N, C-alpha and C positions, 0 to 999 in steps of 0.2 A: 518894541516889536518882540515877542519871544516865540519859540517852538510851538507851544501850546495853541497860540493864536493861527499859527500857520497851518498847523494839524487840523483845527477845527474848520478854518476856511476853505482847506482843499476838500474836506469831507462834504461841507455843504456844497460846494462846486459839483461833487461829483453826483450827488442824490437831487441837487436841486430842491432841497427841503431841508428846513432848520430841524423839524421834528424828527425826520426821519434820520437825519445826521446826528442827532443827540443819541438816539436808540443805538445807531451804529458804534458810536463811541462809548457808549453805557454811561451817559452823564445826564443831568438834566437840560431840557431846552433851553431855558433862559440863561444857563451858563455860556452856552454855546453861541446865543444871540449876543450877549454881552461881551464877548471875548472878540466876536467879529467886528463888533461895534467899535470896540476900542483900536482894534486894528486899522480900522477905516478912518478912525480920529486922526491915530499916530501918521497915517499916510497922508491924511488931508484929502482923501479922495473916497468916493462910494465905490465899493466893490461889486455890490448886487443891486439889480432892480428888486424891489418889493412891492407887488402889486396884486391884491386880491389872493393873498396867500401862495401866488407865484413866486418863485425865486429864479433869477436867471444872472448870470454875469453882465456887467456893464463892460463897455470897451476897455476901460481901465483894469477890471477884474480879469479879462482876458490875458491882458497883457503880463498881470501880476501873476497869475496861475503857475505857468512853466517856471518861474523863479521860485515861486514856494516849493514845488515839488522837488526841484532841484537841491533846494535847500535842506528840505526833509531827506530826501535820499541820500545827499551826502554827509549828513549828520547820523543817519542809519550805518552806511558803511564805516564811518569814523568810529562809532561804538563797537561795531563788530570787530573791525582790526585791532583796536585796543584791547578788548576783552581777549582776543585770540592770543596777542602777545604775551598776557598773562596766564594763558592756558585755561581761559574760562569762556570757550565758545558758546554762544547762545544756543547752536544746535538747530538751527532752523531752515527749512528749505521749502520755499514757495515757488510750487510749479504748476504751471497749465498744461493740460492734455486733452486734446479733443475726444469727445466721449467714445468714438469708436475704437481710437486706438487705446484709450486707457481700460475697455471691457477685454480686450483681445492680447494686448502684449504685455501690459504694465503690472497685472496682478502678482504674477511670480517677481518680477523685478521689485517691486514694492516690499513683498515678503520678506526676499533674500536680503534686500538693503536694511530693512529693519533688524533682522537678525545678525548682521555684519556691524551695525552701527545703530544699537538699541538706545543710545543716549540722544540720538539726533530725533529733531520734530520733522516729520514731513506732511507738508498740507497742499492737498493736490484739488485743484478747480478745473472743472469741465467747461471749457469754451471753445468755440470754433478757432481756427489757425489765426484769423486775421485779428479778432479780439484779443487774443494771447499776444499777438505782437504788439498792439496798443498798449496792452496792461504792461509789458516788460517796460517799454518805452516811458511809461507814466510812474514806474517803480511801485506799480501794484504786486507785480509777481517778479521774482528773481531770475526766473528763466521758464522755459515752456518749449513744448514740441510744436514745430512749424513744419509746413510740407512745400514740396516744389522746389523751384529754383531762384526766383526773383524776391530778394530781400531788401530793406533798406540799409544802408551803408552803417546805420547806427546799431546794428545788430551782429554779434557774433555767432557763427553757427558751426555745428560739427555733425556730419552725418553719421548715425548709427544704423540705419536700417534702409534697403532698398526692396520694396514690395511690389509684385505684379498687381495691377487692375485687371479683374474679369468681370465678364458679363454675369449675370446671376439670372436664371431662368428655372420656371417649375420642370419636372421631369417630362410632363408632355409635350413642352414646347419645341417647335421644328429645331431651335438652335441647340437642343438638349443633346443631340446624336452627332454634332459637328465638331471638328478637332478644334476648328477657329472660325472667328467671324470677323469680317472687315468693319471698319467704322462707318462706311456707307449703309452696309446692311443693318447695323445696330440703330444708327439715329431713325431708319424708317420705322421702327417698331414704336408703340406706345410706350413711353418711358415714365417708369416713377422716379423724381429725382431729388435732389437735395437743394435746400434753398440757398439763396446768396448768401456769403460768406463762410460756406462750408468748403473746408479745403479740397475735396476730392472734386467738388463740382466746378471749383474756380479753375483747377487743373485740366479738367476734361475739356472745359469750354475753350481754355486757350490751344489746347491740342486739336480742336475743331475749326479754329480759324485757318481760312482758305480752302476748307472742305467743300464749299459751295452751296451748302444747304442747312438748315437750322434742325436741331434734336426735335422729335415729336414729344413733347413733354405732357403728359397729360394729367399728373399730381405731383405737388411739391410738399415736402417736410424736411424738418431737421432731425426727425427721429428715425435712426437707423433700423431699429427693432421694426418700426412700423412700415418702412420699406420692405423689410423681409415678409412681412405679413401679406402685404399688397402684391408681391410678385407671387407668394404661394397661392394666393385666391385669384391670379390671373387679371390683375388690374393692369399690370404692364411688367415690363422687366427692368432691370438696372443693373447699376455697376457696384462693385464691393473691392476693397482689399482681399487678396486671397485667403489670408488668415481669419477673416473674419467670416467666412463661410465654408472653411476647410471641414468642419465638424458637423454641418447641418445635410444630413441625409435626404431630407426632402428639398433640397435645392441643388441644382447642378451648375457648377462655374465652368464657364467657358473661355478660352484665351482669345484676345485680339490678334488680328492679322494684319501688320506687325505687333508684337507683345508691346503692352504698355506697362511703364513701371514708374512708380513714384517715390521721390527720397524724401525720407523723414529724418528730421533735423532736431538737435537740441539747440536752443537758440538763449542767448543773454544779451545784456545791453552792454555794447563795445566801451572800451576805456572806463569802466565802472569796477569797483572793488568786488570779488566773487569770494566769498567767505570760505573757511575751509570746509563747513558743511556742505555748500554747494559744489565745490570742486570736488568733493567726495563722491556726490551723486552723479556729478558728470564723469567722473573715471569710473564709477561703478557699472553706469549705463551702457559706456562704450565699451568696456570689457565683456559685459554680458553680451553685446550684441554681436562682437567679435567671436564668442565662444558659440553662439548661436549659429553664425554663419559658417564656421568650421564644421559644426555637427552636421549642418544640412549639405555641406559640400563633401564630406565623407559617407554621407547616405548615398549619394548621387553614384 
């Protein structure tokens, strides 16, 4: 058993296709098939079901997969730590950020981080918060932005921002002139909402538990730009983080009564090695967020 076989096995398990795995690994498909076959022969177990070009893990493959991931993750951590002991950091940060946050909070942070650390490579993947948690656990991401307050014990988290959730309506809507709107009033309106797995949806539905009635959702999408457009044309109203609609002059942000706030946190896998590059990014993010908070407090 060697590292190459484990890496190929994990990639095939991820995409459920030998050809796609080979493309992702930038090697020939026969090489992937042969390496996986040799791994199965060494283990004397079938790791994949191969039927009509469909690939799925066997029961034995399901059991072996987390072991393979852990071995690859430990190897990567060892390589990083040894390189850093020699002063040869690979300088890579792999981070997952939900699209709404990446578009409105992170552009300046990414720019300033690259200016401060030009030697470091920053790779950003846009995914929902639930998917980000899963990818961190599987070692596909070093860290990611998650939201809310309920996290698995396998994650280490640090809060960097608390942002208000506001109702978003077009200027002619009855709520546009209100100082605030209750949850009960909001859920009676036709709502354009986010699909399952989107952090702001999960948080809001958790808040609604015990409200006694369900929201009137007329349309669902995971594209927040489409949500804005549908609010503008009167399809329904929605919710956003205040920062997302602060610059939109053709939309009106109305607070909830009582106000709703969402915690945004940077998370990474607990009890795993966090490289110097990743630690630099965490420290930079927390410092930037603290400076932003002080600036807003002084303006008030």
